TIBA-154593 format. One line per 8 residues: number of its first residue (from 0); their letters; for each residue y, z, x of N, C-alpha, C, O. Coordinates in steps of 0.05 Angstrom, whole numbers, plus 32768, in hexadecimal, padded with zeros to 4 digits. Atoms other than C-alpha are relative to their C-alpha. Layout:
<dovexs>
NUM	a	Y Z X Y Z X Y Z X Y Z X; ...
</dovexs>
This chain:
<dovexs>
0	mgktsksg	7FFC 7FF9 7FE4 8451 8382 87DE 8014 8017 8001 802A 8015 7FF5; 7FEE 7FE9 7FFD 8470 83C4 87EF 800B 8001 801C 8009 7FEE 802C; 7FF5 7FFC 7FE5 8491 83E0 882D 7FE9 8001 8014 7FD4 800A 800E; 8013 7FFE 7FEA 846D 83D9 886E 800B 8015 8013 8024 8019 8014; 7FF7 7FEA 7FEF 8471 8410 88A1 8010 7FF5 8018 8020 8004 8024; 7FF2 800B 7FE9 848C 83E1 88D7 801B 7FF4 7FF9 802E 7FF8 8008; 7FE7 800F 8005 84C2 83B8 88B5 8013 8010 7FEF 802C 800D 7FF2; 7FEE 7FF1 8012 84DE 83E8 8881 800A 7FEF 7FE9 8019 7FF9 7FD8
8	lgvgtgss	7FF7 8011 8016 84E8 83AD 8852 7FE7 7FF6 7FF1 7FD3 7FEF 7FFE; 8015 800B 8010 84BC 8397 881A 800C 7FED 7FEC 8023 7FF0 7FE4; 7FF6 8013 8013 84C4 835D 87EA 8004 800E 7FE5 7FF2 801B 7FDB; 7FFA 7FF5 801A 84E6 8373 87AA 8006 801E 7FFF 8008 8029 7FE9; 7FFA 7FE3 8000 84F4 83BB 87BF 801E 8004 8001 802D 7FF1 8006; 7FE4 7FF9 8000 8536 83DE 87BA 800D 7FFC 801C 8025 7FF9 801E; 7FF5 8003 7FE5 853E 83D8 8806 7FFD 7FE3 800A 8003 7FDE 8021; 8003 801B 7FF7 8530 838E 8808 801B 7FF1 8002 802E 7FFA 7FF4
16	pqgslsqg	7FE8 800F 7FFF 8565 835B 881B 8008 7FF5 7FE5 8020 7FF4 7FDE; 7FFA 800B 801A 8560 833E 87D5 800E 8016 7FEF 8020 800F 7FDF; 7FF5 7FEA 800F 8570 8382 87B7 801D 8007 8007 802C 8010 7FF6; 7FE5 7FF8 7FF8 85B0 838B 87DF 8014 7FE9 7FFC 802C 7FED 8000; 7FEE 8017 8003 85CD 8346 87D0 8003 7FF9 7FE3 7FF5 7FE8 7FD8; 7FFB 8005 801D 85E7 8349 8789 8015 7FEB 7FFD 8024 7FE4 800F; 7FEC 8015 8006 8612 8314 8768 801C 800C 8004 802E 7FFE 800E; 7FE6 7FF3 7FFC 864C 8346 8769 8008 8001 801D 801F 7FFC 8024
24	nvdskvke	7FFA 7FFF 7FE3 8646 834E 87B4 8007 7FE4 800A 8019 7FE1 801A; 7FFB 801C 7FF8 8644 8302 87BD 801C 7FF8 7FF7 802B 7FED 8007; 7FE6 8007 800A 8680 82F7 8790 8017 800E 800F 802B 8001 8015; 7FEC 7FF1 7FF1 86A7 832E 87B4 8004 7FF4 801C 801B 7FF2 8025; 7FFE 800B 7FE5 8697 8310 87F8 800D 7FE5 8000 801E 7FDF 8011; 7FF3 801A 8002 86AA 82CA 87E2 801E 8002 7FFB 802E 7FF4 8007; 7FE3 7FFC 8006 86EC 82E3 87C6 800F 8009 8019 8025 8000 801E; 7FF3 7FF6 7FE8 86FC 8308 8806 8002 7FEA 8015 8017 7FE8 8022
32	ltkqhmie	7FFF 8016 7FED 86EB 82CC 8832 8015 7FEC 7FF8 8024 7FE1 8008; 7FEC 8013 800B 8715 829F 8805 801C 800B 8005 802E 7FFC 800E; 7FE6 7FF4 7FFC 874F 82D0 8809 8008 7FFE 801E 801F 7FF8 8024; 7FFA 8002 7FE4 874A 82D3 8855 8007 7FE4 8008 801A 7FE0 8018; 7FF9 801C 7FFA 874A 8287 8858 801C 7FF9 7FF7 802B 7FEC 8005; 7FE6 8005 800B 8787 8283 882C 8016 800E 8010 802B 8003 8015; 7FED 7FF1 7FEF 87AA 82B9 8855 8005 7FF2 801A 801B 7FF1 8025; 7FFD 8010 7FE8 879C 8290 8893 8013 7FE8 7FFB 8023 7FE1 800D
40	qltkagvk	7FEE 8017 8007 87BF 8255 8870 801D 800A 7FFE 802F 7FFC 8007; 7FE5 7FF5 8001 87FB 8281 8861 800B 8005 801C 8022 7FFF 8022; 7FF8 7FFA 7FE4 87FD 8297 88AA 8007 7FE6 800E 801C 7FE5 801C; 7FFB 801A 7FF3 87F9 824F 88C3 8019 7FF3 7FF6 8027 7FE5 8005; 7FE7 800C 800C 8832 823B 8894 8018 8010 8008 802F 8009 8001; 7FEA 7FF0 7FF7 885D 8271 88B4 800C 8012 7FEB 8023 801B 7FED; 7FF7 7FEE 8016 8863 829B 8874 7FFF 801D 800A 7FEC 8026 8016; 7FFF 7FE4 7FF9 8879 82E2 887F 7FF5 8010 7FE8 7FFE 800D 7FD1
48	fnqddvlf	800C 7FEF 8015 884E 8314 8858 7FF3 8018 800C 7FEE 8018 8024; 800F 7FE8 7FF7 882C 8357 885D 7FE4 7FFD 7FF5 7FDF 8000 7FDD; 801B 8006 8008 87E2 8349 885B 7FF4 8017 7FF0 7FE4 8013 7FDE; 800B 7FE9 800F 87D2 8390 8842 800A 8001 7FE3 7FFD 800D 7FD2; 7FF5 8000 801B 87FE 8384 8805 7FF8 7FE8 7FEF 7FFD 7FE6 7FD7; 8008 8018 800E 87E1 8340 87F3 7FE9 8006 7FED 7FD4 8011 7FF5; 8014 7FFB 8014 87BA 8345 87B2 7FEE 7FE8 7FFB 7FD6 7FEC 7FF7; 8010 8019 8000 87A3 82FD 87AE 8010 7FE9 800C 8028 7FE9 800C
56	vtkdktdq	7FF5 8019 7FF7 87AF 82BA 87CD 7FED 7FEB 7FF4 7FD5 7FED 7FF7; 8010 8014 800C 8797 827D 87A7 800F 7FE6 8000 8026 7FE5 8009; 7FF2 801A 8004 87A7 8234 879A 7FFF 7FF9 7FE3 7FEC 7FFE 7FD5; 8000 8009 801C 87BC 8218 8758 7FF8 7FE2 8000 7FF0 7FD7 8014; 800A 801C 8003 87AC 81D2 873E 8012 7FEC 800E 800A 7FD5 8010; 7FEF 8012 7FEF 87E6 81B4 8766 7FF9 8003 801D 8005 7FF5 802E; 800A 7FFA 7FE4 87C2 81CE 87A5 8015 8011 800F 8013 8012 8028; 7FED 7FEE 7FF2 87FC 81FD 87B4 7FF4 801C 8001 7FE8 8026 7FEE
64	lvwlengn	8007 7FE4 7FFE 87ED 8242 87CE 8012 8011 7FEF 802B 800C 7FEE; 7FF0 7FEC 800F 8804 8279 879F 7FF4 801B 8007 7FDC 801F 8006; 8009 7FE6 7FF8 8800 82C1 87B5 8011 8016 7FF4 8029 8013 7FEF; 7FF3 7FE9 800C 8810 8305 8799 7FFD 8018 8011 7FE7 801E 801B; 8000 7FE7 7FF1 8824 8343 87BE 8006 8017 7FED 800E 8013 7FD6; 7FF8 7FE9 8010 882E 838A 87A4 801E 7FFF 7FFA 8025 8004 7FE3; 7FE3 8003 8004 8879 837F 87AD 800E 801A 7FFB 8007 802F 8004; 7FF0 7FE9 8007 88AD 83AE 8791 800C 7FFC 7FE4 8002 7FEA 7FD5
72	kdvglthi	7FF6 8002 801B 88D7 83B7 8752 800C 7FE5 7FFA 8011 7FDE 7FE2; 7FF3 801A 8004 88F6 8372 875C 7FEE 7FE8 8002 7FF4 7FD3 7FF8; 8012 8016 7FFB 88BB 8347 8771 7FE3 8009 8000 7FDD 8021 8005; 801D 7FFB 7FFD 886F 8343 876F 7FF4 8010 7FE9 8000 8013 7FD4; 800F 7FF2 8015 883D 836D 8749 800F 8018 7FF5 800F 801D 7FDD; 7FF1 7FE9 8009 8868 83AB 8746 8015 7FF7 7FEB 8018 8004 7FD6; 7FEC 800B 8013 889F 8382 8724 7FF3 7FF7 7FE6 7FFC 7FFE 7FD1; 800E 800B 8018 886E 8360 86F5 7FF7 8017 7FEE 7FFB 8016 7FD6
80	kerhfsdf	800A 7FE9 8010 8850 83A3 86DF 8017 800F 7FF4 8015 8018 7FDD; 7FE9 7FF1 800B 8894 83C5 86D7 800F 7FF1 7FEB 8018 7FFD 7FD7; 7FEF 8010 8012 88B8 838C 86B3 7FF0 7FF2 7FEA 7FFB 7FEE 7FD5; 800D 8012 8012 8882 8364 8690 7FE5 800A 7FF6 7FD7 7FFB 7FE8; 801A 7FF6 8009 8845 8390 8684 7FFD 7FFF 7FE2 7FE8 7FF7 7FD8; 8003 7FFF 801D 8853 8398 863A 7FFB 7FE4 7FF5 7FED 7FE1 7FE1; 8005 801C 8008 8854 834B 8634 7FE3 7FF9 8003 7FD7 7FEC 7FF2; 801C 8006 7FFB 880F 8346 8652 7FEE 800D 7FEA 7FDC 8000 7FE0
88	iekhgikk	8011 7FF2 8013 87F1 837A 8623 8006 7FF6 7FE4 7FF3 7FF1 7FD4; 7FF9 8008 801B 8817 8364 85E4 7FF9 7FE3 7FFA 7FEF 7FDD 7FE4; 8005 801C 8006 8811 8319 85EB 7FE4 7FF7 8005 7FDA 7FE5 7FF6; 801A 800A 7FFA 87CD 8311 860A 7FEA 8016 8004 7FD4 8010 800B; 8014 7FEA 7FFF 87AB 8356 860B 7FF6 8005 801D 7FE0 8010 8020; 8008 7FFC 7FE4 87A9 8359 8658 8009 801B 8009 8020 8022 8007; 7FFB 7FE4 7FF7 87A4 83A0 8672 800D 7FFF 801C 8008 7FED 802C; 7FF1 7FFD 7FE6 87CE 83B7 86AE 7FED 7FFC 8018 7FF4 7FEF 802B
96	dnivehlr	8013 8002 7FE9 8790 83BD 86DB 7FF5 7FE4 8003 7FE9 7FDE 8018; 800B 801B 7FFF 877D 8374 86CC 8014 7FEB 8006 800D 7FD3 8007; 7FEB 8014 7FFD 87BF 8352 86D8 7FFB 7FEF 8019 7FFE 7FD6 8018; 8003 800F 7FE7 87B1 833E 8721 7FEA 7FEA 7FFD 7FEE 7FD3 8002; 8016 8013 8003 876D 831E 8713 8005 7FEB 7FEB 7FFE 7FD4 7FEE; 7FF9 8012 8015 8786 82FF 86D3 8013 7FEA 800A 8010 7FD2 8004; 7FED 8014 7FF5 87C1 82DD 86F6 7FF3 7FED 8013 7FF7 7FD5 8012; 800F 8012 7FED 8794 82C3 872D 7FF0 7FEC 7FF1 7FF0 7FD4 7FF8
104	fvittgki	8010 8012 8011 8766 82A6 86F8 8011 7FEB 7FF2 8009 7FD3 7FF2; 7FEE 8013 800D 879F 8286 86D2 800A 7FEB 8014 800B 7FD3 800D; 7FF5 8013 7FEC 87BC 8267 8711 7FEB 7FED 800A 7FF1 7FD5 800D; 8014 8012 7FF5 877B 824B 872A 7FF3 7FEE 7FEB 7FEA 7FD8 7FF2; 800E 8010 8014 875F 8231 86E8 8011 7FF6 7FE9 8009 7FE5 7FDA; 7FEF 8008 8016 879A 822A 86B9 800C 7FE4 8003 800F 7FDA 8019; 7FF2 801A 8000 87BC 81E9 86A6 801D 8005 8004 8029 8016 7FF7; 7FE3 7FFE 7FFB 8802 81E1 86C2 800E 7FEE 7FEC 800B 7FD5 7FED
112	eyskttir	7FF2 8010 8015 882D 81CB 8687 8019 7FF3 800C 8020 7FDD 8004; 7FEA 800C 7FF1 8869 81C0 86B4 8005 8011 8019 7FFD 8028 801B; 7FF9 7FF3 7FE7 8882 81D1 86F9 801C 7FF5 8007 801F 7FDC 8008; 7FE6 800A 7FF8 88CA 81CD 870E 800B 8011 8017 8004 8028 801B; 7FF3 7FF2 7FEA 88F4 81DF 874A 8017 8010 7FF5 8026 8006 7FE3; 7FEA 7FEF 8009 8925 8218 8740 800E 800B 8018 8004 800B 802F; 7FF1 7FF1 7FEC 895B 823B 8767 8008 801A 7FF3 8017 801A 7FDF; 7FFA 7FE5 800A 8960 8286 875C 800A 8010 8017 7FFE 8012 802C
120	ngrlgyer	7FF3 7FF0 7FEB 898E 82B3 8784 8002 7FF1 801A 7FFE 7FFC 8030; 7FFC 8011 7FE9 899A 8279 87B3 7FE6 7FF7 800E 7FE7 7FEB 8023; 801A 8007 7FF3 894F 826F 87C1 7FF2 7FEB 7FEF 7FF1 7FEC 7FD6; 8010 8015 800D 8926 8231 87B1 7FE5 800B 7FF9 7FD8 801A 8008; 801A 7FF7 8008 88E7 823D 878A 7FF5 7FEE 7FE9 8000 7FD9 7FE5; 800D 800F 8016 88BB 8226 8750 7FFE 8011 7FE8 7FFC 802A 7FE9; 8007 7FF3 8019 88B2 8237 8708 7FE9 7FEF 7FF4 7FEC 7FD7 7FF2; 8017 800F 800B 886F 8225 86E9 7FF7 800E 7FE6 7FF6 8027 7FE4
128	lynkngqy	800B 7FF6 8019 8854 822D 86A3 7FE2 7FF8 8000 7FDB 7FE1 8001; 801D 8004 8000 8808 8236 86A1 7FF6 8004 7FE4 8000 8016 7FD5; 800E 7FFD 8019 87DC 822E 8664 7FE3 8005 8006 7FD5 7FF5 8013; 801D 7FFA 7FFD 8798 8250 8664 7FF6 8008 7FE5 7FFD 801E 7FDA; 800C 7FFA 801A 8771 824D 8623 8015 8005 7FEA 8011 8017 7FDA; 7FEB 7FFD 8015 87B1 8246 85F9 8012 8018 8005 8023 801D 7FF4; 7FEE 7FEA 7FF9 87D2 8281 861B 8012 7FF6 8017 8008 7FEB 802A; 7FED 800B 7FED 8811 8272 8643 800B 8016 8012 8010 802C 8009
136	yllsaigt	7FF5 7FEE 7FEC 882B 8292 8682 8015 7FF2 8010 8011 7FDC 801A; 7FEA 800B 7FF0 886D 8285 86A4 8000 800E 801B 8003 8026 801C; 7FFE 7FF5 7FE5 886B 828E 86EE 801B 7FF6 800B 801F 7FDE 800F; 7FE5 8007 7FFA 88B2 8290 8703 8007 8009 801C 7FFD 801E 8025; 7FF7 7FF9 7FE6 88D2 8291 8746 7FE9 8001 8014 7FE7 8013 8024; 8014 8003 7FEC 8895 827B 876D 800F 7FF5 8019 801A 7FDF 8017; 7FF2 8009 7FE8 88B2 8275 87B3 7FF3 7FE7 800B 7FDC 7FE0 8005; 800A 8019 7FF5 88AA 8234 87D9 7FE8 8006 8012 7FD8 7FF4 8018
144	ngflvtay	8017 7FF8 7FF0 8878 825B 8804 7FE9 800A 7FEE 7FD4 8011 7FF8; 8015 7FF9 8013 884F 826B 87C5 8001 801D 7FF6 7FF0 8025 7FE6; 7FFE 7FE4 8008 8865 82B4 87BD 8007 8002 7FE2 801A 7FF6 7FD9; 7FFC 7FFD 801C 8860 82C8 8774 8012 8018 7FFB 800B 802F 7FFF; 7FEC 7FEC 8004 889F 82EE 8763 7FFC 800E 7FE6 7FFC 8027 7FE4; 8005 7FF4 801A 8891 82F8 8719 7FF0 7FEE 7FEF 7FEE 7FD6 7FF3; 8010 800F 8013 8864 82E3 86E1 7FFE 800F 7FE6 7FFE 8028 7FE6; 8003 7FF2 801A 885F 82F2 8697 7FF6 7FEC 7FEB 7FFB 7FD4 7FEC
152	pvsqktan	8009 8010 8017 883E 82D9 8657 8017 7FF8 7FEF 802B 8007 7FEC; 7FED 8009 8014 8867 82B1 8626 7FF1 7FF7 7FE7 7FDA 7FEF 7FE8; 800D 8008 8019 8859 82A1 85DE 7FFD 7FE1 7FFF 800A 7FD3 800F; 8004 801D 8003 8842 825C 85C9 801A 7FF2 7FF8 8020 7FDC 8002; 7FE7 800B 8008 8885 8250 85A8 8013 7FFD 8018 8020 7FE8 801B; 7FEF 8001 7FE8 88AB 8261 85E8 7FF5 7FEB 8013 8004 7FDB 801F; 800D 8014 7FEE 8879 8237 8611 8007 7FE4 7FF7 800E 7FD3 8007; 7FFA 801A 800B 8884 81FB 85E3 801D 7FF8 8005 8023 7FE1 800C
160	alirrnkn	7FE4 8005 7FFB 88CF 8201 85EA 8005 7FFA 801D 8014 7FE8 8024; 7FFD 8004 7FE3 88CA 8206 8636 7FF5 7FE4 8008 8000 7FD6 8018; 800C 801A 7FFA 889C 81C9 8638 8012 7FE9 7FF7 8017 7FD6 8006; 7FED 8014 800A 88CC 81A0 860D 8019 7FFE 8012 8021 7FE8 8019; 7FE8 7FFF 7FEF 8908 81B6 8637 7FFB 7FF3 801A 800B 7FE4 8025; 8006 800B 7FE6 88E5 81A3 8677 7FF7 7FE3 8000 7FF7 7FD6 8015; 8007 801D 8002 88CC 815F 865E 801A 7FF0 7FFC 801B 7FD9 8005; 7FE7 800E 8006 8912 814D 8647 8015 8003 8016 8028 7FF3 8017
168	g	7FEB 7FFB 7FED 8939 8168 8681 7FF8 7FFF 801B 8008 8003 802D
</dovexs>
């Protein structure tokens, strides 16, 4: 069946609805709707943020929202790239352009080895060690509102020491 003169659509043609709905388009739309839903949850919780700077909002296995903004030299993605980029590439081969998606993946699918409450610069927050496929990531200074201040890969030796320290203390 080809195009008909009246409808302009034919089954299996480049202009068909099937042709315009690729898996990539579906995945992208699902990701955007999920992000919007999570941003609504941040808004309802009274969290202050700049929606244009939010790179991802997700939930980890504790059901806590975790979100990353572009930030600046002290917090967020800018901080992570400036201070910890070499760790990502050296320890796990993660390229600078893939850090955001990789962190989101680790947070949503990784095993939390430990989670503890911390106080940094007078602010309450969380420190979590995630394990994804034997690769460890320390997410430090996660604010009580879920804002990801910093994250970096750690070696298995360091991860094991952190796990022991946090089980004993």
